N, C-alpha and C positions, 0 to 999 in steps of 0.2 A: 914535305906534304903528304898527307895521308888521304888517298883516295883511290878510285877504281879506273883502270885504263880502258882503251876501246876495245881491248881483247878479253877483259873482264879479270884482269889481274890486279891484286893488292900486293905490290912488290913482286915477289916470287910465287905467291899463293892466288889460286884461283883457276880460271880458265874453264873449258868445257871438254871433259874427257869423256865421251858417250859412246854408245853404239850408234853404227850407221843408221839404224832404223830410228832413232830419235832425232837425228839432224834436222829434219823438217820442223818438228815441234819446236825445239829449242831455237832455230833460226828464227821462226815466225815470231816467238816471243821476244828475242833480242832486237829484231828490227822493229817490233811495234812497242815496247813497253814504254820507253822513254816519251815518245809522242803521245801515247795515251795519258801517261802520268802528267804531262805538261798541259793537255786539253783542258780547257777552262770547263767544259760541261761535265767531263770525269771529276775535276776538282771539286765543283760544285756538289755533286751527287755523293761523292766519298765524304766531303765535309759535313754535309747534312746528315748523313747516316751515322757517322762518328758522334755528332751532337745529338740527334734525336733518337737513335737507337742503341748506340753503344753507351751513351751517357757522358761523353767527354765535354769539357775536359775533366780530368780525374784531379782530384785534390791534391795539393802539395801541403802535407801535415807537419806541423812542428811537433816533434816527439819531446815533449817537455821533461818527463821523467828520465827517458833514455839520455837526453842531453845533459841532464845535470848529473846522472851517474857517470858519463864518460867525459865531462868537461869540454863539450863540444856543442854546436849547433846542429842538430841532426833532423834532416827532413826526410819523410817517406812520400815517395811518388806512389799514390794509390792506386796502381793498376788493378789490384785486387777488387776494385769497386766498379769495373768495367762490366757490361752484360755478358755472362758466361762466366765471370769470375778471375780473369786473367787477360794480360795484354794481348794474348793469340788473336782475339777477333779484330784488332786493328789491321792486321795482316789479311785475314779471311775476307773482311769486307772489301779490301783493294782488290784482292785476286779474283773474287767473284765478279766484280765489276769488270775487271779486265776479260775474264773468260766470257762474259756476255758480249763485250765488243769484238771478241774473236770468233763469235758465233759457236762456241763450244756447247754441246748438249749434256755432257756428263762430267760429274767431278769425282776425282779420287783423292785420297790423302792418307799420310801415315801419322801416327801419334804414339807417344810414350806415356805420358802422365796422363793422358786422355783430354787435357784441355784444348789442345790444337784440334783433336777430333770433335769435341762438342762445339767449338768456334765454327768449324767447317760445316757440320751437320746444321748448325744455327743459320748461317748465310745461306745454305742451300735450301732449308726450308723457307727461309725468307723470299727467295728467288724462284722457287719452285723447280729446282734442278735435282736430279737423282744424284745419290752419293754414296760412295764406298769408301770406308775407312779401314785401312790396315793396321792391326795392332798385335803387339807380340802376345803370345799366349799366356806368359807370366804377367805382363802388365794388365790383361784383360782381368786376371784374378785379383791383383793387388790395387787396381782402380776400378772396381766394381760400380761404384757411384756413376762414374763418368760414362762407362759402357752403357748403363742404363738411361743415362741423358740422351746419348747419341741415339739409341733405338727408340726413345720416346719422340725424338725430332724427325725420324723417319729414315735415318742412314742404316746401311747394312755394315755391320762390323764384322770384318774377316779376319781371323786369327792367323798371325805367323808362326809356324810350327817348326821352323828349321833353326839352326844354330842356337844362340842363347835365348831365342824367342822373346826378344824385347825389341828396343827401338830400332836398332841396326837392321834387324831382320824384316821388321815392318817395313822399313824404307825399300830394302831390296825387293819384297813383294809388290810394293806399289810402283816401282820402277818397270819390274817385269810385266805388269798390267797396262802400263803407259805404252811400253814397247808394243802390246799386242793390239792396242786401239789408239793409234796416232792421231787419227784425222779429227774425232768427235770428242776427245776427252781431254780435259785440262787437270793437271796434276798441281794441287795447292800444297806446295812444300812449306812446312810449318816454321822453318827456321832459316838462318842465313847461311845455309848449306847447299849442296848440289851444283849443277853446272851453271856457268853464266847464262842468262843473267839473274837467276833466283837470289844470290847473295845480295847484290845491289837492290833488286826490285823489293825483296823483303825488307831490307834496311830502310828504303824510302817509305814503305808504308808504316814501319815502326817509328819513324823520325818525328812523328807526332808527339811522342814522349818527351823528348828534349826540347822540341819547340815550344811545348807548353811550360817546361821546366824554366826556360829562359824568362818569360815574362812573369812568371809566378815567383821567382827568385828576385827578380826586380821589384816586384811589389813588396815583398817580405823582408828583404835585406839591403835593397838599394843598389844591387848589383845582379846582373844577369848570370853570372858563372859561380858554381860551387868551387870550393878548394878540392874536394874530392867527390868523384861519383863512383858509386859501387853497385855492381849488379853480378847475379849468378850467371854462369856461362856453361851450357851443355853445348848444343849447336850454337846458341848465342843470339837469338832475336830480340829478347828483352834488352840485353846489354848493348846490341847495335843501336836501338832505339834510344837508349840513355846516353849513349856516347855521340850520337850522329852529329849534334851541332857544336860539339866540344873537340872534335877529332883534331883539328888544326890549332886549338888554343891549349898550347904546351903548359901553360900555368895551371890548367886543371888535371889533377891527377885521375887517371882511369884505373879501377881496381877490378879485375875479372876473377871472379870466385869460382872454383872448380870443386867437385866432388873427389875427396880423397877415399871415399869408401871406409875400408877397415884400417886404413894407413896408406900413404903413397907407395911405400914399397912392400905391401902385405900380399901382393898378387891379387887383391880384390880391390880395385881403384878404378876411377875415371879421371885421373889427373893428366890429361892429355899434355898440358904445357911443360910438365916434368918428364913424363913418361914417353911423349910422342916424338916421332921423328917425321921427316918430310916423305910424303907419300900421296896417292890418289884414293879417294874413297867418294863413292856416290857422285862422281863427275866432277870434282875439282881437286887440285893440288892443295894440300893443307898439312897440318900436323896431326898425326893420327897413331894411335897405340898398334904397334905391329911387330912381328918377330923379325929377326935379321934376314929371313927369306920372304918377307913381305906379306905373311899371313896375319890377318887382323887378330889382336889380343883381345878376348871377350872383356868388355868393361864391367864394373860393378858400382852401384850405388843403392842406398836405401831410397833415394829419389829417382822415379821412373823417368822423369824428364831430364835427368844429367847423366844417366849411363849410356852415353854415347862415346864411340871410341876416338871420334875426331872433334874438331872445334870448326866454326866457319872460317874461310879464308881472311877475312877482315880481321877476326880476333888472332888468328896465326901471325898475321904481319904486325899487329898491334903489338903482341908479346914478343915476337922475334926480334923487332926493331927497338924494343924497350920503351915504347910510346905508353903501352900498359902495363901494369904490374899484376902478374898472377898470384893467387893465393889458393892454397888446397885445405879443404876443410872436411873434416872426418864425419861419419854418421852420428857418431855420438855427441861432437860439437853442435851438429845441425839440429839433432833432436833436443839437446839442452836448450838451444834458442828457441826453438819452437814454443816450449813451456814459458821460458823466460820472457819473450815477447807478449805472449798471450796475457801474462799477469803483470807485465810493467806498462803495456800501453792498451790492453783490451783489444788486441788485434791477433787472431789466429792464422799464422801465414801457411802458405804452402810449404812442402819440404823443401822443394828448390830454392823458395825464397829464404829460407832459415839459414841456408848456406851462406847468403850474402851478408846477413847480419853478423855471423860469426866472424867475418873478416875485422870487425871492430876489435877483436881480441888479437889480431895478428900485425895489424899496420900502425905505423908511428904517424902522429899528426900534432899539430900545434894546438894548445887550449884555444878554444873560440872558434876553431876552423868550422866552416860551413861544409857539412858532409850531406850528401843526398843519397839515399839507398833506394833503389827500385824495388818496390814491394810488388813484386811481379804476379802474385796470385794469391788466393785464399786457400784455407786449410781444409775446406770441406771435404774435397776430394781424398785427403789423407787421414780421415778420422778413424778408419779402421787400423791403420798403421800406429796412431797415436793410442788408440785404446790398447792394442796388443802390447805395446812397450811403456805403458803409463807407470807400472809398478818400479820397473827399472829406472826411470828417470825421476820418480817423486818419492824417494825413500824418506 
């Protein structure tokens, strides 16, 4: 049985390893979040905003040309059509409503690819709450369009200038801020990472993805379950949403696609399932890339949303237990799939999402299998990267 226990663990992974200063914040969340989630008024407001503001349900699109090419029935869950361009807004809508019910006045967040930052800035503008988004200095440069969007929405974007100056360091800065402002500030974590209850809380907000997939597949195929569900995994929120209602349906194969960067063993990778060992990062016990003496190994991926040195504890448990299959995809494979999908189906995916599609070249399946790929985000934010590398991949 896959699930979280009362202490916030998925098997051996999870928990809350936090400084004493954060205990009141995390305890407040832990005691309140399930009751708020189950409250009828909360659900009504959450569902109405998902429908009328976010644009849900997102379509489940049958990719006919891709299906013919791969001799399978391939469906794309179109999270790229959400308001703000990715699945991230499902979670930020839920968390901003939670923050209001906890009487918080300020919002902070971290972001890598910028989509979570945009989604957070969006809901803060919607609710009239001040917002600070921490982002690695390198990511600010390579995700300039999303930085501009955050600032347009009224958010302050603060650069993380330490370490690798990417997602890990932005998260560190956000946690430091939270420690110094524990009473009036809510931290909207963007993925299924961090101390309990965040991994479970974010997974619940994202579970709308697989909830919709079930009735959409029933309509299109006559059964609610796919044979295979594929999603990219950095921290893993889009994957958590894709898998949520299938976790204990063992006939559904779960494929978690990580960033191999320049190659799993190249020294420039973010393939945590292969390179990671058990340890603690950002408040939870999980798999992470570290040296023998416990120092974090800097991850690398061309995709700003996947260069995280760990994965969420749910995914660590799924992979360690064998419930999910991990696939590692290189920068080159992901870039090739960006152009391939664009020209095969007329959809330009985010670089993170391109990794998920590349799994089709790595897994075995039966002819006619129903495969759902979570198209977690659109590629607008990555256009500068695509333009820079255009000639390399279009000889």
